[in-house]
Every structure is written in structure tokens, then in C-alpha cells.
C-alpha positions as CSV (number, residue, x, y, z in Angstrom):
1,M,-10.2,-7.0,-20.1
2,D,-8.7,-3.7,-21.3
3,N,-7.3,-1.7,-18.8
4,P,-7.4,1.9,-19.0
5,H,-4.8,2.7,-16.5
6,R,-1.1,3.2,-17.1
7,F,0.1,3.4,-13.7
8,I,-2.1,1.6,-10.8
9,V,-1.3,1.6,-7.1
10,V,-2.2,-0.5,-4.4
11,E,-2.2,1.0,-1.1
12,G,-3.4,0.0,2.6
13,P,-2.1,-0.9,6.1
14,I,0.3,-4.0,6.9
15,G,-1.2,-7.3,6.4
16,V,-4.2,-6.2,4.1
17,G,-2.9,-8.0,1.2
18,K,-1.7,-5.1,-1.0
19,T,1.4,-6.9,-2.5
20,S,-0.4,-9.9,-3.2
21,L,-3.0,-8.0,-5.0
22,A,-0.6,-5.9,-6.9
23,R,1.2,-9.1,-8.1
24,R,-2.2,-10.7,-9.5
25,L,-3.1,-7.5,-11.2
26,A,0.3,-7.1,-12.8
27,E,-0.3,-10.8,-14.0
28,S,-3.7,-10.1,-15.3
29,F,-2.8,-7.0,-17.1
30,G,0.6,-8.4,-18.4
31,C,2.6,-5.4,-17.0
32,E,5.5,-4.6,-14.9
33,L,5.3,-4.7,-11.2
34,L,7.0,-2.3,-8.8
35,L,7.3,-3.5,-5.1
36,E,8.6,-1.6,-2.2
37,G,10.6,-4.7,-0.8
38,A,10.1,-4.2,3.0
39,E,12.1,-7.5,3.7
40,E,15.4,-5.6,2.2
41,N,15.3,-3.2,4.9
42,P,17.8,-4.2,7.6
43,F,16.5,-2.1,10.3
44,L,12.9,-3.3,10.1
45,E,12.6,-6.2,12.4
46,R,14.9,-4.0,15.1
47,F,12.1,-1.6,14.6
48,Y,9.4,-4.0,15.6
49,Q,11.2,-5.1,18.4
50,D,12.1,-1.6,19.7
51,P,10.4,1.1,17.7
52,R,11.8,4.1,19.6
53,S,15.6,2.8,19.0
54,A,15.2,2.0,15.3
55,A,12.1,4.2,13.9
56,L,14.4,6.8,12.3
57,S,17.0,4.6,10.5
58,T,14.0,2.3,9.5
59,Q,12.0,5.4,7.8
60,L,15.4,6.8,6.3
61,Y,16.0,3.3,4.5
62,F,12.4,3.3,3.0
63,L,12.8,7.1,2.0
64,M,16.0,6.3,0.2
65,Q,14.7,2.9,-1.3
66,R,11.5,4.7,-2.4
67,S,13.3,7.7,-3.8
68,R,15.5,5.9,-5.8
69,Q,12.7,3.8,-7.4
70,M,10.8,6.8,-8.1
71,Q,13.9,8.1,-10.0
72,E,14.2,5.1,-12.0
73,L,10.4,5.5,-13.0
74,R,11.1,8.8,-14.5
75,Q,13.9,7.7,-16.1
76,A,12.3,4.8,-17.7
77,E,9.5,6.8,-19.2
78,L,6.7,6.1,-16.8
79,F,4.1,6.5,-19.4
80,S,5.6,3.9,-22.0
81,P,4.7,0.6,-20.0
82,V,1.8,-0.2,-17.7
83,R,3.0,-0.6,-14.1
84,V,1.1,-1.6,-10.8
85,A,3.1,-0.9,-7.6
86,D,2.2,-1.9,-4.0
87,Y,2.8,1.5,-2.4
88,L,2.0,5.1,-2.7
89,M,4.8,7.5,-2.1
90,E,2.7,9.6,0.3
91,K,3.0,6.7,2.5
92,D,6.4,7.7,3.6
93,R,5.5,10.5,5.4
94,L,2.5,8.6,6.6
95,F,4.9,6.3,8.3
96,A,7.2,9.0,9.4
97,E,4.5,10.8,11.4
98,A,3.2,7.9,12.9
99,T,6.6,6.6,14.1
100,L,9.1,9.4,14.6
101,D,9.3,11.8,17.5
102,E,9.3,15.5,17.0
103,E,12.9,15.8,16.5
104,E,13.5,12.9,14.3
105,L,10.7,14.2,12.2
106,K,12.3,17.7,11.5
107,L,15.5,15.7,10.5
108,Y,13.3,13.4,8.2
109,E,11.6,16.5,6.6
110,Q,14.9,17.9,5.9
111,I,16.1,14.8,4.1
112,H,13.0,14.2,2.3
113,G,12.6,17.8,0.7
114,H,16.4,17.4,-0.5
115,I,16.5,13.8,-2.0
116,L,12.6,13.1,-3.2
117,P,12.2,13.5,-6.7
118,E,9.2,14.7,-8.5
119,T,6.9,11.6,-8.4
120,P,4.6,10.7,-11.0
121,A,0.8,10.6,-9.7
122,P,-0.9,7.1,-10.3
123,D,-4.1,6.7,-12.7
124,L,-5.6,4.8,-9.9
125,V,-5.2,4.0,-6.4
126,I,-6.8,1.0,-5.0
127,Y,-7.1,1.4,-1.1
128,L,-7.6,-1.9,0.8
129,Q,-9.3,-1.5,4.0
130,A,-9.7,-4.1,6.9
131,P,-9.9,-4.2,10.8
132,A,-7.0,-4.3,12.8
133,E,-8.1,-7.5,13.9
134,V,-8.0,-9.1,10.6
135,L,-4.7,-7.3,9.9
136,M,-3.2,-9.2,12.9
137,R,-4.7,-12.5,12.1
138,R,-3.3,-12.3,8.3
139,I,0.2,-11.3,9.8
140,V,0.2,-14.2,12.0
141,Q,-0.9,-16.4,9.3
142,R,1.8,-15.6,6.9
143,G,4.4,-15.9,9.6
144,R,7.0,-13.6,8.4
145,P,10.1,-13.5,11.2
146,Y,10.5,-9.8,11.1
147,E,6.7,-9.1,11.7
148,R,6.3,-11.4,14.8
149,H,6.7,-8.2,17.2
150,I,3.8,-6.3,15.6
151,D,1.3,-5.4,18.0
152,M,-2.5,-4.3,17.9
153,A,-1.9,-0.8,18.9
154,Y,0.6,-0.2,16.0
155,L,-1.9,-1.5,13.5
156,Q,-4.7,0.4,14.9
157,R,-2.6,3.6,14.6
158,L,-1.7,2.8,10.9
159,S,-5.3,2.2,9.9
160,E,-6.3,5.4,11.6
161,A,-3.4,7.3,9.6
162,Y,-4.3,5.6,6.3
163,T,-7.9,7.0,6.9
164,R,-6.8,10.4,7.5
165,L,-4.4,10.3,4.3
166,F,-7.3,8.9,1.8
167,H,-9.8,11.3,3.5
168,N,-8.3,14.4,1.5
169,Y,-6.5,12.3,-1.2
170,A,-7.2,14.0,-4.6
171,A,-4.2,13.3,-6.8
172,A,-5.7,10.3,-8.6
173,P,-9.0,8.2,-8.6
174,V,-9.4,6.1,-5.7
175,L,-11.1,2.8,-5.3
176,I,-11.7,2.0,-1.9
177,V,-12.1,-1.7,-1.0
178,N,-13.4,-3.5,1.8
179,A,-10.9,-6.3,2.1
180,A,-11.9,-8.1,5.2
181,E,-14.5,-10.7,4.1
182,I,-13.1,-11.4,0.6
183,D,-10.0,-13.4,-1.0
184,L,-8.7,-11.3,-3.6
185,V,-5.6,-13.8,-4.2
186,N,-7.2,-17.3,-4.1
187,S,-10.7,-16.4,-5.0
188,E,-11.3,-16.1,-9.0
189,R,-14.7,-14.7,-8.1
190,D,-13.6,-12.1,-5.8
191,F,-10.9,-11.0,-8.0
192,R,-12.8,-10.9,-11.0
193,Q,-15.4,-8.7,-9.4
194,L,-12.8,-6.2,-8.3
195,L,-11.1,-6.3,-11.8
196,T,-14.3,-5.2,-13.4
197,Q,-14.2,-2.2,-10.7
198,V,-10.7,-1.3,-11.6
199,C,-11.3,-1.1,-15.3
200,E,-14.5,0.9,-14.7
201,T,-13.1,3.6,-12.4
202,R,-12.0,6.5,-14.2
203,S,-12.3,9.6,-11.8
204,G,-13.4,10.3,-8.5
205,R,-14.0,8.0,-5.3
206,H,-15.7,4.8,-5.5
207,Y,-16.4,2.0,-2.9
208,F,-16.1,-1.8,-3.5
209,N,-17.8,-3.7,-0.7
210,P,-18.9,-7.0,-2.1
211,L,-20.8,-9.4,0.0
212,P,-19.4,-13.0,1.2
213,L,-20.4,-15.4,-1.1
214,E,-22.5,-17.0,1.8
215,L,-24.4,-13.9,2.2
216,Q,-25.1,-13.3,-1.3
217,G,-26.7,-16.7,-1.8
218,S,-29.0,-16.2,1.2
219,A,-30.1,-12.5,-0.1
């Protein structure tokens, strides 16, 4: 299947499956994969244990990491190869606003304004959605040690923050996917349905809300 996009971003809250989907898309299109590497952040587990004490250090580490990756993208001639990424640069401020207090956010904004390079806009953003209960179940199932302290209230805040972000997002076409009842990693049928939508979405805002297989069979 021909891919009309040069730069695809998969986004959504923790546990929704964005990295797994980004990997599979990159494999299908035979293109480069750009991952944010949350497990590399040495402050992340401390943040989940005690958000107030580690929020700023966690956020600044991610800001530095993502800024470096964006700079490397610019230097590597972004529009030459096809790329799939598992994060949108706008998520950095989203998490900062959700986790930092007022004074920390002011400091973050000062640093953000000085180090963030001009970032390329994606050709398509795939925004995965799922209820906080589904996110929590998936987080527990994958069993990452640094995520064991995540709670439902935090997931709910993030989900609401993502909803606000994409309500006004207009920098690229957006494909909004209800990922609660489908398996985009292990189900070839679900993935192929999404892949068709990805290749057909060239502009605007679109929704992908397929029925589970058992419901389709009874329709």
C-alpha cells in the first residue's frame, strides 16, 4: 500500500499503544522509526512515586531529549526519508502544564523558549484514544517497573489534556482512533483497516471507530 505521508506521528496518553503502533507502521512502510525513549529518563520512576518532588527534573529531561531529536531531524533532511514517530513535540508542554506548579512552569517556559529548535510539522497525526480504565489495564498488563505507581487520577488528567490539545490542533491532518476495543498490534484485520485510513487521510480531521469483530458479525 502506497504511503502518501513523509512524516507520521502517533500520539495519545500512556498505555494507549502509540509506540507499538508506530513500530508496526514503520515496518509496514519500510521507514525510519523515531521513539522518545521514556525508559531512558532517570527521573521518571521517581516522578511516578512522588510527582511533586520530581516533576520538574522529569519534564526538563524530556524537553532536552526531544529538542535534541528534533535538531537531529532538521540536520538529517527530514523530507528525504519517510519517518514515523511516537510523539508530537506539542506533548512536552502538555505534560508540563499537567504536572508542574506555577513557578516550575514559568522556569520550564523560559528554558523551552531558549532551547527548542524549529520543529517540522507532521504530514499526519494519528491520535489514539481510550478510557482511563483501559489505559490502566494495559499499563498493568505490560508490567514496566517504572510505571507501577501510575494512578487513575493521573491518567484521567492526561486524557483530558490530550482532548484539549487536539480540540484546537490544526498544524496537520488528524486521524482520531478509538483504540479501546481493537488490537492494532496483534490483529492483522484491525491493523489493515487502520492502514487504509492512514493512506486515505490527506487533510482535515477524521475518525476511525471500527466495531469489534463479534459486533460486526451480528450487525
